[in-house]
NUNU-322902 format. One line per 8 residues: number of its first residue (from 1); their letters; for each residue x, y, z of C-alpha. Coordinates in steps of 0.2 Angstrom, whole numbers, plus 2048, in hexadecimal, padded with zeros to 3 digits. Example, Ala and Ser with C-alpha at 12.3 -4.5 7.8 and 13.67 -1.06 7.14 Angstrom:
// residues 2
1	AS	83E 7EA 827 ~ 844 7FB 824
***
This chain:
// residues 470
1	MAPIRALL	868 84C 7B3 ~ 86A 841 7C2 ~ 87A 83B 7C3 ~ 874 829 7C4 ~ 868 829 7B6 ~ 875 831 7AA ~ 87F 822 7AE ~ 874 815 7AB
9	ISALYCLP	86F 81E 79C ~ 880 820 796 ~ 885 80F 799 ~ 878 807 792 ~ 879 812 781 ~ 88C 816 77F ~ 893 803 784 ~ 899 7F8 778
17	GLAQEPRL	888 7ED 77A ~ 887 7E2 78B ~ 898 7DB 78B ~ 898 7DD 79F ~ 88D 7CF 7A1 ~ 88A 7C4 790 ~ 886 7B3 79A ~ 87A 7BA 7A6
25	ADRADAAV	871 7C4 795 ~ 86F 7B5 78B ~ 86A 7AC 79C ~ 85A 7BA 79B ~ 856 7B9 78B ~ 855 7A6 78D ~ 848 7A8 799 ~ 83D 7B5 792
33	ARSGVTGG	83E 7A8 785 ~ 838 799 790 ~ 82B 7A4 79A ~ 822 7A4 789 ~ 81C 7B5 78D ~ 815 7BC 77C ~ 80B 7C9 776 ~ 808 7DC 77E
41	RLGILIYS	817 7E4 783 ~ 826 7E0 78E ~ 833 7EB 795 ~ 843 7E3 7A0 ~ 853 7EC 7A7 ~ 85F 7E3 7B4 ~ 86E 7F0 7B8 ~ 87F 7E9 7C1
49	TEAKAPVY	886 7F5 7CF ~ 895 7EC 7CC ~ 896 7F0 7B8 ~ 88E 801 7BC ~ 885 7FC 7AC ~ 876 7F4 7A6 ~ 879 7E1 7A2 ~ 867 7DB 79A
57	DRDAKKVL	859 7E8 791 ~ 84B 7E3 789 ~ 841 7F3 783 ~ 845 7FC 795 ~ 840 80C 78D ~ 82D 805 788 ~ 821 80E 794 ~ 817 802 79D
65	RLASNTKL	808 801 7A7 ~ 80E 7FF 7B9 ~ 803 7F7 7C7 ~ 808 7F9 7D8 ~ 81B 7FA 7D2 ~ 812 80C 7D2 ~ 816 80D 7E4 ~ 827 80D 7E3
73	FTTACAIA	827 81E 7DB ~ 81B 824 7EA ~ 826 81D 7F8 ~ 837 823 7F0 ~ 831 832 7F2 ~ 82A 833 803 ~ 83A 82B 80C ~ 845 837 802
81	KLGPNYQF	83B 848 805 ~ 834 844 817 ~ 841 836 81E ~ 83C 825 823 ~ 83B 82D 835 ~ 82C 839 832 ~ 81F 839 83F ~ 80C 838 83C
89	RTTLAWDD	805 840 84C ~ 7F3 83C 84E ~ 7EE 846 85B ~ 7DD 849 868 ~ 7D8 85B 86E ~ 7CA 865 879 ~ 7C7 876 87F ~ 7BA 87B 88B
97	SGDLHVFG	7AB 878 87D ~ 7A9 865 881 ~ 7AE 860 873 ~ 7BB 851 871 ~ 7C5 852 85F ~ 7D0 848 856 ~ 7DD 850 849 ~ 7E2 844 83B
105	SGDPLIGG	7F4 842 833 ~ 7F1 838 826 ~ 7F9 828 830 ~ 7F3 817 827 ~ 7F8 80E 833 ~ 7EB 813 844 ~ 7E2 800 848 ~ 7E6 7F2 83B
113	RSSIDDPT	7F7 7EE 83A ~ 7FD 7F9 849 ~ 7F1 7EC 854 ~ 7ED 7DD 84A ~ 7E1 7D4 857 ~ 7D7 7E4 85E ~ 7D8 7F3 852 ~ 7D1 7FE 860
121	KLFRDAAA	7E2 7FB 86D ~ 7E7 80E 869 ~ 7D5 815 86C ~ 7D5 80C 87D ~ 7E5 811 882 ~ 7DE 823 87D ~ 7D1 822 88C ~ 7DE 81C 898
129	RLKEAGKP	7E6 82A 893 ~ 7D6 836 895 ~ 7D1 82F 8A5 ~ 7E2 833 8AB ~ 7E2 845 8A4 ~ 7D2 846 8AE ~ 7C5 847 8A1 ~ 7BA 837 8A3
137	AFAGRLVV	7AA 840 898 ~ 7A8 84B 88B ~ 798 856 88A ~ 79A 85A 877 ~ 79C 851 868 ~ 7AC 848 860 ~ 7B2 850 853 ~ 7BD 849 845
145	HPGIFDDI	7C8 853 83A ~ 7D1 848 82C ~ 7D4 85A 822 ~ 7E6 857 81F ~ 7DF 84D 80E ~ 7D1 854 803 ~ 7C2 84C 804 ~ 7C3 840 7F5
153	ALHPEWIR	7C3 831 7FE ~ 7C2 826 7EE ~ 7CD 829 7DC ~ 7C2 82D 7CE ~ 7CC 822 7C2 ~ 7C8 811 7D0 ~ 7B7 816 7CD ~ 7B6 817 7BB
161	QGEDQDKW	7C1 807 7BA ~ 7B2 7FF 7C5 ~ 7BC 7FC 7D3 ~ 7B4 7F1 7E1 ~ 7B2 7FE 7EE ~ 7AE 7F3 7FB ~ 7C0 7E9 7FA ~ 7CD 7ED 805
169	YCAPVSGL	7D8 7F0 7F6 ~ 7CC 802 7F0 ~ 7CD 807 802 ~ 7C7 81A 804 ~ 7D6 827 80B ~ 7D3 834 816 ~ 7DE 83B 821 ~ 7D7 831 82E
177	SFNDNCLD	7D6 81E 82B ~ 7D5 812 838 ~ 7D5 7FE 837 ~ 7DC 802 823 ~ 7C8 809 823 ~ 7C3 7F7 822 ~ 7B9 7EC 82C ~ 7BF 7DB 830
185	LIYEAGAK	7B4 7CC 82E ~ 7BB 7BE 838 ~ 7AD 7AE 82E ~ 7AE 79C 831 ~ 7A1 78D 82D ~ 790 788 83B ~ 794 77B 844 ~ 786 771 838
193	AGEPVKIT	77E 771 829 ~ 771 77D 827 ~ 779 78A 837 ~ 77D 79A 830 ~ 78F 79F 82D ~ 798 7A7 83D ~ 79F 7B6 83A ~ 7A7 7C4 844
201	VRPETRYV	7A9 7D4 842 ~ 7B9 7DE 848 ~ 7BA 7EB 84C ~ 7A8 7EB 856 ~ 79C 7F9 851 ~ 78D 800 84D ~ 797 80B 83E ~ 794 7F9 834
209	SLENKAET	781 7F0 830 ~ 783 7DE 82E ~ 776 7D1 825 ~ 77A 7C0 827 ~ 772 7B5 817 ~ 781 7A7 816 ~ 77F 796 81D ~ 78A 787 821
217	VSTKPKEF	787 779 814 ~ 78C 767 813 ~ 78C 766 7FF ~ 798 76F 7F4 ~ 795 781 7F9 ~ 78F 78F 7F0 ~ 79C 79C 7ED ~ 79E 7A9 7FF
225	GFVRKGGT	7A1 7B9 801 ~ 79F 7CC 806 ~ 797 7DC 7FF ~ 794 7ED 805 ~ 783 7F5 7FF ~ 78A 802 7F2 ~ 789 814 7FB ~ 787 80B 80E
233	NHIIARGE	78E 804 81B ~ 783 7F2 818 ~ 78B 7E2 816 ~ 783 7D4 811 ~ 78B 7C3 814 ~ 786 7B6 806 ~ 78A 7A5 7FE ~ 78E 795 809
241	LAVGTRPR	79B 78D 812 ~ 7A1 77B 813 ~ 7A0 773 825 ~ 7B0 773 82E ~ 7B5 782 825 ~ 7C3 78B 831 ~ 7C2 79E 835 ~ 7C8 7A7 826
249	TVWVALKD	7C9 7BD 827 ~ 7C4 7CA 81A ~ 7C5 7DD 81A ~ 7B8 7E6 813 ~ 7B9 7FA 80F ~ 7AC 806 816 ~ 7A6 817 810 ~ 7AB 825 81A
257	PARYFGTV	7BB 821 823 ~ 7BB 82F 82D ~ 7AB 82E 833 ~ 7AF 81A 83A ~ 7BE 820 842 ~ 7B4 82D 84D ~ 7A6 820 851 ~ 7B1 811 856
265	LRETLARE	7BC 81E 860 ~ 7AC 825 867 ~ 7A7 813 86B ~ 7B7 80C 871 ~ 7B8 81D 87C ~ 7A8 816 884 ~ 7AA 805 887 ~ 7BB 80A 892
273	GVAVTGEV	7B2 818 89D ~ 7B4 828 892 ~ 7A3 82E 88A ~ 7A1 83A 87C ~ 78E 841 880 ~ 78C 846 86D ~ 78E 841 85B ~ 79D 83C 850
281	AVEPGLRL	7A0 84C 843 ~ 7AC 84E 836 ~ 7B5 860 836 ~ 7C3 867 82B ~ 7CC 871 835 ~ 7E0 86B 83A ~ 7E1 873 84B ~ 7D5 87C 85A
289	EGRHTELL	7D6 88F 85D ~ 7DB 895 86C ~ 7DF 88B 87D ~ 7DB 879 87E ~ 7E6 869 883 ~ 7ED 85B 876 ~ 7EE 84A 87A ~ 7F8 83E 86E
297	LAEHSLDD	7EF 831 864 ~ 7FA 827 85D ~ 80C 82B 854 ~ 813 820 844 ~ 822 824 83A ~ 822 822 828 ~ 82F 813 82A ~ 820 80B 831
305	VVKPCNTV	815 80E 826 ~ 81F 80C 815 ~ 825 7FC 818 ~ 812 7F3 817 ~ 80F 7FD 808 ~ 81C 7F8 7FF ~ 81C 7E5 806 ~ 80B 7E1 806
313	SQNLYAEM	806 7EE 7F8 ~ 7F9 7F6 804 ~ 7EF 801 7F7 ~ 7E8 80D 804 ~ 7F9 812 80C ~ 802 817 7FC ~ 7F2 826 7F8 ~ 7F6 82A 807
321	ILKLLGFR	807 82E 806 ~ 804 835 7F7 ~ 7F8 842 800 ~ 803 843 80D ~ 810 84B 800 ~ 803 857 7FA ~ 7FF 85D 80B ~ 812 860 810
329	FREKGSTA	819 866 800 ~ 80A 86F 7F6 ~ 7FF 872 804 ~ 7F1 86B 7FD ~ 7ED 856 804 ~ 7E8 850 7F2 ~ 7ED 843 7E4 ~ 7F1 850 7D9
337	AGIEVVQE	7FD 85A 7E5 ~ 806 84B 7EC ~ 809 846 7D6 ~ 810 857 7D8 ~ 81D 853 7E3 ~ 821 843 7DD ~ 824 848 7CB ~ 82F 856 7D1
345	FLRAEVGV	83A 84A 7D9 ~ 83A 83E 7CD ~ 83F 84B 7C0 ~ 84C 856 7CB ~ 853 848 7D5 ~ 853 837 7CC ~ 854 83F 7BA ~ 844 836 7B3
353	TDVELIDG	836 83E 7A9 ~ 82A 82F 7A2 ~ 821 82C 7B0 ~ 810 82F 7B1 ~ 805 82C 7C0 ~ 7F4 82B 7C3 ~ 7F2 828 7D5 ~ 7FF 822 7E3
361	CGLARENK	7FC 80F 7E2 ~ 7FC 809 7D2 ~ 7E9 804 7D0 ~ 7E3 80F 7C5 ~ 7EB 808 7B5 ~ 7F2 818 7AB ~ 803 817 7B9 ~ 80F 816 7AC
369	ASPESLVA	823 816 7AC ~ 830 80E 7A3 ~ 83B 7FF 7AA ~ 849 80A 7A7 ~ 843 818 7B3 ~ 83E 80B 7C1 ~ 84F 805 7BF ~ 856 817 7C1
377	LLAYMRKH	849 81B 7D2 ~ 851 80B 7D9 ~ 863 810 7D7 ~ 861 821 7DD ~ 859 81C 7EF ~ 865 80E 7EF ~ 872 81C 7F2 ~ 867 829 7FB
385	RHGKAFVE	86A 82C 80D ~ 858 824 80E ~ 85D 816 803 ~ 85D 80A 811 ~ 84B 80B 819 ~ 842 80B 805 ~ 84C 7FB 802 ~ 846 7F1 812
393	SLAVAGVS	835 7F6 80E ~ 834 7EB 7FE ~ 82D 7D9 7FE ~ 83B 7CD 801 ~ 83B 7BB 7F7 ~ 837 7AF 7FE ~ 833 7B7 811 ~ 827 7C7 810
401	GTLKERME	817 7CC 80B ~ 813 7CD 7F5 ~ 824 7C2 7F2 ~ 822 7B5 803 ~ 81D 7AA 7F7 ~ 828 7AC 7E7 ~ 83A 7A8 7E4 ~ 83D 79E 7F4
409	STGGRVRA	84D 798 7EE ~ 858 7A9 7ED ~ 85A 7A8 800 ~ 851 7B9 802 ~ 85E 7C1 7F7 ~ 84E 7C9 7EC ~ 847 7DB 7F3 ~ 83A 7E0 7E6
417	KTGTIGGV	828 7E8 7E3 ~ 81B 7DF 7DA ~ 80D 7E7 7D1 ~ 7FD 7DE 7C9 ~ 7ED 7E1 7C3 ~ 7E4 7DD 7B2 ~ 7F1 7DB 7A4 ~ 7FF 7E3 7AF
425	SSLSGYVE	80C 7DA 7B7 ~ 81B 7E2 7BD ~ 82B 7DD 7CB ~ 83A 7EC 7CC ~ 844 7EB 7DB ~ 856 7E4 7E1 ~ 861 7D4 7E1 ~ 871 7CD 7E9
433	SPLGETFI	87C 7C3 7DF ~ 886 7B3 7EB ~ 894 7BD 7E7 ~ 88D 7D0 7EF ~ 88A 7D8 7DE ~ 879 7E1 7DD ~ 86E 7DF 7CF ~ 85F 7EE 7CD
441	FSVVANDW	851 7E8 7C1 ~ 841 7EB 7BC ~ 834 7DE 7B1 ~ 822 7E5 7AC ~ 818 7DC 7A0 ~ 809 7E5 799 ~ 7FA 7DC 78E ~ 803 7CD 78B
449	RHGSPREL	7F9 7BE 782 ~ 803 7AD 788 ~ 810 7A9 795 ~ 811 7AF 7A6 ~ 81D 7BD 7AC ~ 81C 7BA 7BD ~ 825 7A9 7BA ~ 833 7B4 7AE
457	QDALGELM	833 7C1 7BC ~ 836 7B2 7C8 ~ 844 7AD 7BC ~ 84D 7BB 7BB ~ 84C 7BD 7CC ~ 853 7AB 7D0 ~ 861 7B0 7C1 ~ 866 7BD 7C8
465	ASWKAP	867 7B7 7DC ~ 872 7A8 7D5 ~ 87D 7B1 7CB ~ 891 7AD 7CD ~ 89A 7B1 7BF ~ 8A7 7BF 7C0
***
């Protein structure tokens, strides 16, 4: 059993009561009572690194559904095993065949968050470098290689659950990812009633077709939204916007992300003066045999990927990290192989055995663990040689990500990961008290009938962040 896990359990179940911080325990109990969270199941554990013991336990051994707290297991394993400086390197390559090839590395950051206002910036930079290398044209095809991962783009459990496959949080997974595998749709009202809603697509591409059925009105508008017709990349805008509605952005997930990547790359190269005569082709190979030339298209670190994964809870990034673990340590870029790697890490390094994983992000409903195991993981990572990168990947209360508008009174002393799906609310992380004590905590609620788990989580976070008792 890992030392931290053993210490936590022995302290919790061998020490007499919770005498180290009885007042904190009493106040935590009062917060639970005030929250009115009843029905269902609730598990809470608060561990003091100064006392080296739990200071509050409420059914901490209960194995509960996690939602996006699942990302903690995926990202911790990746940082611990690969290191935050692990590099995703996506390359272009060509030989004498006339084809231009792109080899994927499982990098989620190409386009999108790496260049928010212009997702094609890296492609435009590549065009300039191709011209510098004396390659202003290719007589063959643009061949994209996403084969670092398997070809299962959507988790079968997501499909079974009936998740909306055009939503950004359900974006398909590929070894070649572009703009979070979504199309940005910037929309605003027309100048006057009766005009169509104004819609701008980003990036501009023929890969997607848009049908605008939405109208500007001066009366109370009908619901407005976008839908992608199943099995296609045809997007329909429906509903109404009131006159004066200012620009807003939504993201629609697209089908076949590798082909999307290749199509936008080919279009961008053409606009920048590099012609590829043939069409986009998708092939699984991971390298060119024989003599060829390579050019770096994009490079990002694991640290760069884990931060948005945990801070804003990006499902796609977690799934790509999970498949990367499978590829690196099981030679198979699949969800199942990635889960094997994470479970081995949890058993052998952290010392926890009650974690049940279905995917890497928590969208599947049956990802489960106990608050005790979440705290054990967080305690392990805090002392890990790469722990700083993991801790700093979490959202900061009142400052960033999914906690930007929560616990604003805590002065940034709460770093944690949220988790929310139907009937599940979780929050796990670290709190620094005003006296420098670090609390490690996990609060997970399932299927409650009354009250607000979120308000309870915030109350407990604020309690720990203001705790000044010796």
